[in-house]
C-alpha distance (Angstrom), angle and dihedral (degrees) to the residues before:
residue distance angle dihedral
M1 . . .
G2 3.81 . .
I3 3.78 124.1 .
E4 3.77 118.0 -125.3
L5 3.79 111.4 -134.6
D6 3.78 124.1 -143.4
L7 3.80 107.0 -172.8
E8 3.82 91.2 -178.9
L9 3.80 89.8 -133.6
P10 3.82 117.1 136.1
D11 3.82 124.9 -127.1
I12 3.81 98.9 14.4
E13 3.79 137.2 102.6
I14 3.80 128.4 -157.1
L15 3.78 116.3 -114.1
K16 3.79 102.3 175.2
V17 3.83 141.1 -7.5
S18 3.80 119.9 -153.0
R19 3.81 141.1 157.6
D20 3.79 124.2 -120.3
S21 3.80 127.2 -142.2
K22 3.81 91.1 -82.5
G23 3.80 92.9 52.4
D24 3.81 93.9 -108.2
Y25 3.81 120.8 138.3
V26 3.80 121.7 -104.9
I27 3.79 114.1 -168.2
E28 3.79 120.4 -169.1
L29 3.80 113.8 -149.4
R30 3.77 138.6 -172.0
S31 3.77 126.0 -153.4
T32 3.80 117.3 -120.3
N33 3.80 93.2 -163.8
K34 3.81 115.3 121.4
S35 3.81 96.6 -167.1
G36 3.77 144.4 31.3
V37 3.82 140.1 -161.9
C38 3.80 120.4 -100.4
R39 3.80 111.4 -116.2
K40 3.82 90.2 -143.0
C41 3.80 109.8 39.2
G42 3.80 99.0 19.0
Q43 3.80 93.1 -130.5
E44 3.79 124.3 138.1
I45 3.81 110.7 -97.6
R46 3.81 128.2 -165.2
H47 3.80 105.0 175.0
F48 3.83 102.3 117.3
R49 3.84 115.4 -144.4
G50 3.80 102.7 176.5
Y51 3.80 135.2 -92.5
D52 3.79 134.8 -47.8
E53 3.83 123.6 -135.4
W54 3.81 120.8 -65.6
I55 3.81 113.2 -88.2
T56 3.81 127.7 -163.2
I57 3.80 119.1 -141.8
R58 3.80 126.0 -175.4
H59 3.82 116.3 -127.7
L60 3.82 138.5 180.0
P61 3.83 115.2 -52.2
I62 3.80 120.3 -103.1
L63 3.83 122.2 -150.6
G64 3.79 90.6 -14.5
R65 3.81 92.9 -53.1
E66 3.78 129.2 114.6
V67 3.80 116.0 -108.0
Y68 3.80 126.2 -146.7
L69 3.79 125.0 -172.0
K70 3.81 119.6 -150.4
I71 3.77 119.0 -162.0
R72 3.81 140.0 155.5
P73 3.82 110.0 -137.9
R74 3.80 116.2 -136.2
R75 3.79 121.3 -118.8
Y76 3.79 123.2 -140.1
Q77 3.80 131.0 -168.9
C78 3.81 126.0 -137.8
L79 3.79 110.2 -139.9
E80 3.81 92.6 -173.8
C81 3.82 99.9 61.4
D82 3.81 126.5 76.8
N83 3.82 112.5 -88.9
E84 3.85 88.1 12.7
P85 3.85 95.9 -106.8
T86 3.79 123.2 -152.8
T87 3.80 124.3 -128.5
T88 3.79 127.7 -156.2
E89 3.79 116.1 -130.9
R90 3.79 116.8 -103.5
F91 3.80 123.8 -151.3
S92 3.81 120.7 -136.4
W93 3.80 90.4 -147.4
R94 3.81 95.5 55.0
A95 3.79 121.9 87.2
S96 3.80 102.4 -113.5
G97 3.81 110.1 -86.7
K98 3.83 91.8 -15.5
S99 3.78 133.3 122.1
Y100 3.82 93.6 -124.4
T101 3.78 138.1 63.2
K102 3.79 124.3 -108.7
A103 3.81 88.1 -114.8
Y104 3.81 90.5 56.5
Q105 3.80 90.6 48.4
D106 3.81 89.3 54.8
H107 3.81 89.1 47.7
V108 3.82 91.2 55.1
L109 3.81 91.5 47.1
R110 3.82 90.5 50.5
C111 3.81 88.5 53.3
L112 3.81 89.5 49.1
I113 3.82 94.3 57.3
S114 3.83 108.0 105.6
S115 3.80 89.4 -2.5
S116 3.81 137.7 86.7
V117 3.79 131.7 -104.5
E118 3.82 89.7 -117.5
D119 3.82 92.3 55.8
V120 3.81 93.2 48.4
C121 3.80 91.9 47.3
L122 3.80 89.9 53.1
K123 3.81 94.8 48.4
E124 3.82 97.0 42.2
K125 3.84 97.1 35.2
L126 3.78 92.2 -123.4
G127 3.79 134.3 137.7
E128 3.79 121.5 -108.1
K129 3.81 91.6 -117.5
Q130 3.82 90.3 54.0
V131 3.79 93.0 53.2
E132 3.81 92.9 43.8
A133 3.82 89.5 49.4
M134 3.82 90.9 52.3
L135 3.80 89.4 52.9
S136 3.81 93.9 45.7
E137 3.82 92.6 48.9
S138 3.79 93.6 48.1
C139 3.79 127.0 84.7
F140 3.83 87.1 -90.7
G141 3.79 89.3 67.4
K142 3.79 91.1 63.8
N143 3.80 129.8 90.5
P144 3.84 108.1 -67.2
L145 3.82 88.4 -132.1
D146 3.82 88.1 67.1
H147 3.82 87.7 70.3
I148 3.81 94.3 52.2
S149 3.81 126.8 86.9
Y150 3.83 98.5 163.9
I151 3.81 127.0 21.5
G152 3.82 103.9 -169.2
T153 3.81 104.3 171.5
L154 3.80 114.2 17.9
G155 3.81 113.1 -151.0
L156 3.81 126.8 -159.8
D157 3.79 124.7 -167.3
E158 3.79 139.7 128.8
I159 3.80 139.3 -121.5
A160 3.80 131.6 -164.9
L161 3.81 116.6 -115.0
K162 3.80 91.4 -160.1
K163 3.77 135.4 44.3
G164 3.75 118.1 -91.2
H165 3.81 94.2 41.0
R166 3.80 94.0 -72.3
G167 3.78 130.2 143.0
F168 3.80 99.9 28.0
V169 3.79 119.9 -159.1
A170 3.79 125.2 -173.7
I171 3.81 119.5 -121.2
A172 3.80 119.3 -152.6
S173 3.79 114.1 -165.0
S174 3.78 139.8 173.2
H175 3.80 129.2 -136.9
Y176 3.79 120.2 -165.9
E177 3.82 131.6 152.3
G178 3.80 92.0 -7.5
R179 3.80 95.1 -51.9
T180 3.81 126.5 112.2
Q181 3.80 121.2 -155.9
L182 3.79 136.3 175.8
L183 3.80 118.7 -102.7
G184 3.78 99.1 175.8
V185 3.80 149.1 -32.3
L186 3.81 110.4 -130.6
P187 3.83 122.8 -157.6
D188 3.82 92.5 -125.9
R189 3.80 140.6 -5.4
K190 3.80 98.1 -111.5
K191 3.78 116.2 138.1
E192 3.82 91.5 -119.5
T193 3.80 92.3 53.8
V194 3.80 93.9 48.1
F195 3.81 91.6 44.8
K196 3.82 91.8 52.0
F197 3.82 91.4 50.0
L198 3.81 93.9 48.9
K199 3.81 91.9 47.9
L200 3.81 90.0 54.0
I201 3.81 92.7 58.7
P202 3.84 105.5 109.9
D203 3.81 112.9 -103.2
A204 3.81 92.4 -120.9
L205 3.81 89.7 55.7
K206 3.82 93.2 45.0
T207 3.79 89.3 62.4
T208 3.82 88.4 62.9
I209 3.83 93.4 60.7
D210 3.80 107.6 109.4
E211 3.81 96.8 179.3
V212 3.81 142.9 -25.7
A213 3.82 118.2 -116.9
T214 3.79 117.3 -160.8
D215 3.78 145.3 136.5
M216 3.82 124.7 -98.4
Y217 3.79 95.7 -81.3
E218 3.80 105.3 132.2
G219 3.80 92.8 -147.2
Y220 3.82 90.8 65.4
L221 3.80 93.9 40.7
N222 3.80 96.3 49.4
A223 3.80 94.9 41.0
S224 3.82 90.7 51.3
K225 3.78 93.1 47.8
E226 3.81 94.2 48.4
A227 3.82 97.1 41.7
L228 3.80 99.8 40.8
G229 3.80 102.2 30.2
E230 3.78 132.6 -138.8
S231 3.80 93.6 -58.3
V232 3.83 92.1 74.7
E233 3.80 114.7 73.6
I234 3.80 116.7 -132.2
V235 3.81 115.3 -150.2
V236 3.79 123.2 -164.7
D237 3.79 106.1 -144.4
R238 3.81 112.7 -105.3
F239 3.80 92.5 -141.9
H240 3.81 91.7 57.7
V241 3.81 87.2 49.4
A242 3.81 89.6 50.1
Q243 3.79 90.0 49.3
S244 3.80 88.8 55.7
Y245 3.81 99.6 49.9
R246 3.80 93.3 38.5
K247 3.81 88.7 53.3
S248 3.81 88.0 52.6
A249 3.81 91.1 52.4
D250 3.79 91.2 46.3
S251 3.79 90.7 54.8
I252 3.81 91.6 64.9
R253 3.79 89.9 44.9
K254 3.80 89.7 57.7
Q255 3.80 91.4 44.7
E256 3.82 93.7 50.2
Q257 3.80 93.5 44.8
R258 3.79 90.5 54.7
R259 3.81 89.8 49.5
L260 3.79 94.0 47.6
K261 3.79 92.4 47.8
K262 3.78 88.8 59.6
E263 3.82 97.1 42.1
L264 3.82 103.1 38.9
S265 3.75 128.4 72.2
E266 3.79 116.7 -108.2
D267 3.83 91.9 -105.1
D268 3.81 93.3 48.9
Y269 3.79 92.4 47.7
K270 3.81 90.4 52.1
Q271 3.82 87.4 63.5
I272 3.80 90.2 71.1
K273 3.80 95.5 45.8
G274 3.81 106.5 136.3
L275 3.81 93.5 32.3
L276 3.82 92.4 130.7
W277 3.83 95.1 65.2
A278 3.79 95.2 34.2
F279 3.81 89.9 53.5
R280 3.83 93.9 47.5
K281 3.79 96.3 43.6
N282 3.79 124.6 99.9
P283 3.84 106.1 -94.8
D284 3.82 90.8 -130.8
K285 3.81 90.7 59.9
L286 3.79 100.0 47.3
T287 3.79 118.2 125.2
E288 3.80 121.9 -133.9
T289 3.81 89.8 -103.3
E290 3.82 92.1 51.2
N291 3.80 91.3 48.8
G292 3.81 88.0 52.6
I293 3.82 91.5 51.8
L294 3.80 90.8 51.5
E295 3.81 93.2 48.6
I296 3.82 91.2 52.3
A297 3.84 92.3 46.2
F298 3.81 92.1 47.4
G299 3.79 89.2 50.5
Y300 3.79 89.1 58.6
S301 3.83 93.8 40.9
P302 3.85 120.9 31.2
A303 3.83 88.5 177.0
L304 3.79 89.9 60.4
K305 3.80 90.1 51.2
E306 3.80 92.0 50.9
A307 3.83 92.1 48.7
Y308 3.81 88.9 49.7
Q309 3.80 92.8 50.7
L310 3.81 92.5 47.3
R311 3.80 90.9 50.0
N312 3.79 91.6 52.2
A313 3.80 91.0 45.3
M314 3.81 90.2 57.7
T315 3.81 90.3 50.2
D316 3.81 89.2 50.7
I317 3.81 90.5 55.5
F318 3.83 90.0 60.4
E319 3.79 90.5 49.8
E320 3.81 93.8 54.2
P321 3.84 120.5 94.4
Y322 3.80 91.3 -118.9
T323 3.78 127.2 156.6
K324 3.80 116.2 -125.6
Q325 3.80 92.6 -97.2
E326 3.80 92.6 46.8
A327 3.79 89.2 51.2
I328 3.81 91.9 51.6
T329 3.82 89.1 51.2
A330 3.82 89.2 50.7
F331 3.82 90.4 49.6
I332 3.82 90.8 52.9
E333 3.82 92.0 48.8
W334 3.81 90.3 48.7
E335 3.81 90.9 50.8
E336 3.81 90.1 52.8
K337 3.81 90.0 53.5
V338 3.82 90.0 51.3
I339 3.79 91.5 51.1
Q340 3.82 91.4 47.7
S341 3.81 90.5 50.4
G342 3.80 91.2 60.5
L343 3.82 90.7 -136.7
N344 3.79 116.0 144.8
C345 3.81 97.9 -170.2
Y346 3.82 90.2 91.8
D347 3.82 95.6 51.2
A348 3.82 94.7 103.4
F349 3.79 92.3 46.0
L350 3.80 92.1 49.4
K351 3.81 89.1 57.0
T352 3.80 89.1 51.2
L353 3.79 92.3 47.0
N354 3.80 92.5 50.9
S355 3.81 93.8 44.2
F356 3.82 95.7 50.9
Q357 3.79 101.1 23.6
S358 3.81 96.3 128.0
Q359 3.83 94.8 45.8
I360 3.81 91.5 46.3
A361 3.81 91.0 48.8
N362 3.83 90.6 49.9
Y363 3.80 85.0 78.3
F364 3.80 88.7 76.4
N365 3.82 92.9 61.3
N366 3.81 97.4 67.9
R367 3.83 103.2 -7.1
C368 3.81 88.3 -114.5
N369 3.82 117.9 170.8
S370 3.80 140.4 165.1
G371 3.79 96.8 -108.2
F372 3.80 91.0 117.0
V373 3.84 89.9 52.2
E374 3.80 92.4 55.1
G375 3.81 91.3 47.1
F376 3.80 91.7 48.8
N377 3.81 92.1 48.0
N378 3.80 90.1 52.1
K379 3.80 88.9 54.1
I380 3.81 89.6 51.8
K381 3.81 90.5 50.7
V382 3.82 89.3 53.5
I383 3.83 89.6 51.9
K384 3.81 89.8 50.9
R385 3.80 93.3 49.3
R386 3.80 92.7 46.8
C387 3.80 89.8 52.7
Y388 3.82 92.4 45.2
G389 3.80 89.4 -114.8
I390 3.80 131.4 -35.4
F391 3.80 114.3 -141.1
N392 3.81 98.9 168.3
I393 3.82 108.2 89.2
K394 3.80 93.4 -152.2
H395 3.81 92.1 52.7
L396 3.80 91.5 45.7
M397 3.80 90.7 52.7
Q398 3.82 91.2 49.9
R399 3.81 93.0 49.4
I400 3.80 92.2 48.9
L401 3.81 90.8 51.3
L402 3.80 92.0 46.7
D403 3.80 94.5 49.7
T404 3.81 94.7 43.6
L405 3.83 100.5 38.0
G406 3.79 102.7 22.5
A407 3.79 95.3 92.4
K408 3.80 90.3 53.2
L409 3.81 99.9 41.4
I410 3.83 102.4 35.0
I411 3.78 113.2 16.9
T412 3.82 93.3 50.0
K413 3.81 93.0 51.1
């Protein structure tokens, strides 16, 4: 019993199906079109002038075998243009000027999602340049902003292209209705570079920016303010703020542990073994043993206890349902307590708090943070590792778009 083939290609009919020496399918086709489009005037032309040479075009595999289509395009002559030029028929299902169909290009891109170029080349018997060209010529090779209709929260952060935190590039992303998408990959994180990128966002799309979420890097903050204006709220991520004041508290913990190691006997010092994790842990999740370690350590160092309490007090401020102004008042009261304590471990953080007070307090307006940015950056790092590193910014941008939008734009076709 024969199998009837439906290639799902318009305006063709199958003449013959055969197998080559490798067992792959070769399907001869004939066009059923009765007209073409003049390459000069763009008018429909019907004056048939014969056939062009046979061309071979790769199509979707069948039963695990490669499939090649052979067809002779028709040629038509335009009797309206000067010199009556001829035009070779073009097929809507063929990738323009390529030796593969659009359907096969989508097939290769589907294989490339969550995979590497090397793996796809091996499975499809293609060259790396062919696969990279398919990706570049697809919708994933376009400006990431072309895929965006609403930005919502705009996130700014950076990742290192090379090991050892070298070769930083800035990642601009969008978060709206629970979905994170790429806006751009910038060659560096300089203020001028970020400013130029933000200015190039189309005006209609700029109106969809609800807020900007970033860390305390002044390049991002100043570029956002200058490019987007006062109407867009800039929010310094609360977790970067927490990282700063917790680091300040940890500095006195290190200092006091070094002091106690020198002053205490070996047996007494063993009583505070595990202080590092007990000190850093959320107070609500401490075990009885960890609470005991803290009590002993605080008995030896009242300054450590005060730093610990101040750190937790700052965390509590972010957990309260404050308005922005109420939060600023709480920040000021907390700063006064730090000054009264006489501790200097929070000096650097106090400078940060005073410098970015308004942007930090903007968190309390909509509880916006950069959690989605960190998650998105982790996904990008996975892509880089899977591809054994991607150092070309254009290729990195294409791979991010493919892995994040591929399921929507290709698989659901």
